[in-house]
N, C-alpha and C positions, 0 to 999 in steps of 0.2 A: 606856619603857614605851608600850605603845601599847593602847588598848582590853583589858588585862592579857596584852600580849604582852610578850615581853622584845625588845629589839633591843637588837642587836651588830654595832659597824660594827669591822672590825678592818685597820689597812692597816700597811706601815713602816714602826716608829719614825719615821727622817726626815720619813716624810714626813703627821705627825699633824693637822698645822696642814691639809691637805687635806679630812678629813675631815666634816665642817663642808658643805662646798661641794659634798663628791660626794655627801650622803646627807644631810640634813637635810629633804628633798623627803619618805620616805620613806614618814613618817606620811600624808600625805596621799594616796601611789601606792594606800596600803593600805584607805583608807578610799570613796575612791574606787572599787576593784575590788571592794570588798565590797558596795558600793552597786548598784555596775551590774549585779554580776550576782546581788546576793538569796543569797549564800554567801558569811560570812564567813570570813575569813582562818582557814585549815582548823588551823593549826598551834601547838606549845604558845610557838615564841620563833622570829625570822627573823634570823637574819646574813648580813651580805655582807664578805668577807672578799679585798679586793686582798694581789694576793700579786708578790712575783717568778717570775720567768722564768714566767707566765702566760699568753695572747691570749685576746680578749676573755673573756667572760661563761660558765658553767655551772651553771645550776639544781641545784640536789640539796635531797631535801624539809628542809625553811624554815633549808638555806644553800643561799647565793650564791658560788660561786668568780669571782673579780673580777684581771683584769692589774694589776696597780701602776702602769703606765704609761695607764691612762683615768682618774687618778684627778685631780679638775677643781679649780684656783685658782679663787677668785671672784671675779680681772681674766677667767677667761676666758668668762663669757654669763651668760646664764640661766641655771641651773643644768642646765650639758652632757654633765651625766653621764645627765642626766634618759633620755632614747632607752636606752641599756645595761640601767639598770636596772630601769625599768618594764617590757621585754620579759623577766628573766630574773622581776623578781615575779611579771606573770603567771602564767608557768608556775608556778606554785606550783597553782593552779585550775586550768592547760589543761598539765598531762604530769606533774603528782605529787600530785596529786587522782585526775582520772580524766586515766589515760596509753594511748599509741596499742598497739594490742596486738601490732605489728609494725612493722616501720620501713618499708611501703611505706604504711604513713599517718601517716609520720611527720608532715604536713602539720595532723594532728586538734590535734599540740603548737605549730608552730612558725609558723604561720598565723594563730593563738591571739591565740598572743604579739605578733605584729606588731602584727597588726587593734589589739589593746590598748592598747599602747604608744602606738599613733595616737587610738588614742580617749584615751587620758590625755592627749596633747598637744591634743588637742579640747578637754575640761573645763580645761586649764591654760592655755592656751596662746591658746585662741581656735579657730573656725570656717576661719579661714588658715591658719593652722598643722594642721590634719589634714588642709585638702586638698593641702597643698604633701605632708607628710607620705605620700599616696595616691597620687601622683603621681610622686614620688621612685620608690615600691613599683613602680608598676606598670611608669615606665623603665625599671629595674635590671631587672626580670624581660622584656620587652623587646629590650632589646642581648641578655643571654642566648636570646631566642626565637631569634634569628639561627642560633645554632650549632646548637644540637636545641627541638624540641616533644615534651612527653609528657603523660600526663594526670599528673593530682596525685596523685592515689590511686593506688596499681600496684601489682603484686608482679612487675615484672621488671624485674628490674636488677642488676646482677652484685657490686656490693660495697653493704654500707647504708648506707655516705660517700657512695653514688653518690647519696642522696637527699635531702644538704641542699646542696639547688643554690638559684636563685632560683625553681623553681615551688612546692618545699616552703614559704618564705619570703615572697617580697612576692607573687607571683602566689595565691598562696593569699589572703593578707591581704584581697589586690583581690576577688578573689571572695566573701570574708563580708561587702567592704563594699559587695558589689551586692550580695549578699541584703540586707546592714541597709536598703540604702534600699528592696528591690524590696517586704520586707514592714513597713512601716515599725517606730520606736524600741519601740513598748511588745510588738510579738509578737518582733519580733526580742534581746530580752532573755527575753522568761518564757520562749523556747525555747533558752535561752543557760542560764539558769536550771537548765528540767527538766533538759536534758543534764547539769548536771553532778550535781543532785540527782538524780537516777535511776541515772546511773551511780559515783556517789562510790566511791572506792579499789575502779572495776573498770579491767580493759582493756576499748576499743572500739576500735571502726572505724566508718568514714566511713556507717553503714549506719545506728548504732547514730547520732550526730547526724541523719540526716536521720528519721528515726522522732519525734527529741526535736523538732526547730524543727518541723516537720507537726501530731505533736499539739496544743502550742503555740498554732500560728497556725491552724489552721483549713484549711489552704492546702497544697495534693500537690506538694512537693516534687522528690520525684524526676525532673520531668523536671529540674527545674533546674541540680542538681550529675550527672544524666544527660550535660547539654551544657557546665558548666562544671567541673567536676572530672574526672568520669570517660571525658574524649574529649581528646587536646591541640592546642593552637593560641589562637586569641581571632579574636575580630571584626577587619577591617580594614575599616575605613567612609572614604566618600568618599559626598558630596553637595553639590548646589548648588541652585539656584532661583531662580526668577524671579515675575515679579507682573504677573498680566494679568486684564484683567475681574473685578476686583473679590477675585481669588482669587493665595494663596499656590501657587502649581505646585511642588514642593519633587522632586528625585528622589533618591534614597538607595539605593547601593551597597557589598553584601558581598560583598570582593572574594577575600577571604581561600580561599588553596589549600586545598582540600576532598578531593586528592589520598590526603592520609594518615588521616583519618579527622579534624578541622577538621570541624564540624557549622556548618550555618547555622545564625547561633545563633535565637532565641524573645525579646527584651528587650522588655518595656513601660517607655519612654520619656515627652519628652516632647521639645518645640518651643518652644526661648523665640522670641519673634515683641519684637524692639523696636522700638516707636516713639516719637520723642520723650521717649526718655529711662525708658520705663515698657519693662517689659518682662511679658510674658500670656506664658504657660505651657498649652501645649494638650497632651491628652495622644495618643502614638503609639504602634506599638508595630511595634517590625521583624522581621519572620518571616519576608524571601526576600530573593532574591539580588540581584535589581531591583526595587523598588514607586515607583509615585508617592503621594503624598500630595499632597492639593487642601482649602486649609483659608481660605475668608473674612478677609477682613483690606479696606474700606473704602478704605485710602490705602492706599499702598506703605512697606512697612516700610524703617528702615532698616537694617534688621542681621536675620535668622533664623539660630539657634544650634539645631544639633542638641544633645541632652543638656547644656541651660545650666549643669546643677548640677553635671555630670559625674558621675553616681551608676553606673558602672560601668563595668568594665575593656573599654580598646581602644584598638586600635590609628588611629589619627585622619589620613587623608590630605584632608588639605582645608586650603587656604588664605581666608580671609575675603582674599573682596574690597577694592579702596582705597577703595570707597563706604561700604563696612562696618565700614571699624579704627576709626574716629573712636567709633562709639557702640559697638562691642564693650569699647574700650577703656576707654571710662566708664561701660558699665551693663554687662554683663556679671555675671553675679550668680559666676564665679568669675577665681576670681585669673590662672589657669590660660589663660583665656583671657584675660581682659586686658593680660595682661603681653605675652601672643606677637601681640594685633595692637598694640600699643600700639608693641614691638620692630620691627616691619613700617611702620609709619607713620609709626615716624620716619628708618626707612634711606631710603624713596623723599620725598626733595626734601616736607618736608610745610611746609603754609603759616603763618603767623607764628599765625593763629587758633586753629590744630590745637595750636602745638608749646602756647596760652597754656591749652586747656580742662586738653590731658593737665597740664600745672605746675599747676593750678590740682586737679587729681585728686590730684593724688601729696600735695599742702601740706594737705589737708581728711583724707585716708587715715591717722589720727595713734594706731592698732594699736601698742602694743609690736610685732608681727607681722603688718606689715601683709597685703594684697591682693597690691599688687603689690611680689615681694622685690626684685628689681633695681631704680633708674632708670638703671642705665649707659648707656642707652640716649642720655637728654637730658645726660647729663654729656656724652655723647661730642659732642653738637654746638656745643655749650664757644659759650654765645649769653650774651652781658652780661647782653641780662634776663633771664637765668634768677639771675644773684644772690643779688634778694630770697628765690629759695625755697628756694637753700641754706646759707642765712643762720638761714632757719626753720629749717631740717631741721638744724641744730645740735643742736637742743634739741630733735629729738623721741626716742621712748622705742626706738626700734628701735635697736642700737648698729650694724647695718649703715647703716641710714640716715645716719647724724652719721660713717660711716669715708666711706661711698661719694664 
């Protein structure tokens, strides 16, 4: 039981020893989702049923059906079913308590379930895990966008099954992530609470969400949804910079094809200026095909990173210069940028001092879910000098670190 709610876990008899490793974190998910939405789990019981001859997961009111092949063994890692379980549990609020009015609005069910799975990872595993989930979601959508692009919410589909794609799932989740970062957590979750309470046990469409988020935040969010949800595509960004006369001259270009309805986006973000290991964030708004931004800087930066905290969905066509790579790899707020810069640096005849600095940084990254996911680039150097690091990492809390 959890706060008066009966919890039922079922599995094939031969798999009963897998139940704890598969479902024992369910109460933590229930507590987190109830707290962050401000709406307690709304049903008298919750059942999770693992069955044969079933793929993935399917939420029903108070009861989720799961494929038995997803059941986890304790040796499989840190709650390996948490992604699937948290996604399906989130549907008890988004899809069951409040339901999309038609299949063209399916993102209101699935995008929120994706986002809340990412949020649960942030809550239970930390910021690095959240950032990685968001990035993986964005990359999944970008792969699909090479074949076709469509608005997230649309009435144009041949079959309802067509709506269950990476636009409805991770793209919509990434757009909600973008909205969260733009509004801040207080306003964002206030809006989520108003949306759920105002439309409890009702069918909804995107305009209902817009009104709730606008009323809660005091910000007119129609323009946000017009460009991100009702139009196809996404921003494709390039940028470069130079320093002269105590000024950073930053050139930013939106290069997405607008011929089929993709807009030129208006996006409030930041420029991260890295100097001597410290990151200064300077607000900037993207709003043109090409724009030049001039920022004061009394010394030449070690690196300049647009959107250093990865706050919005975008396709980036940018490579850090050789001069920037070490500073980005060591000091960028985003593990995604750090890993990208590290791998580029290690492939380009790195100096011994650079290798030592990277190794020292990896050694200090002792979180169970570290900022840099893979250190394969260091492994591939096969340097004797790195043996002390490998011995140290044998005791790292991350299973991936210990096995690499």
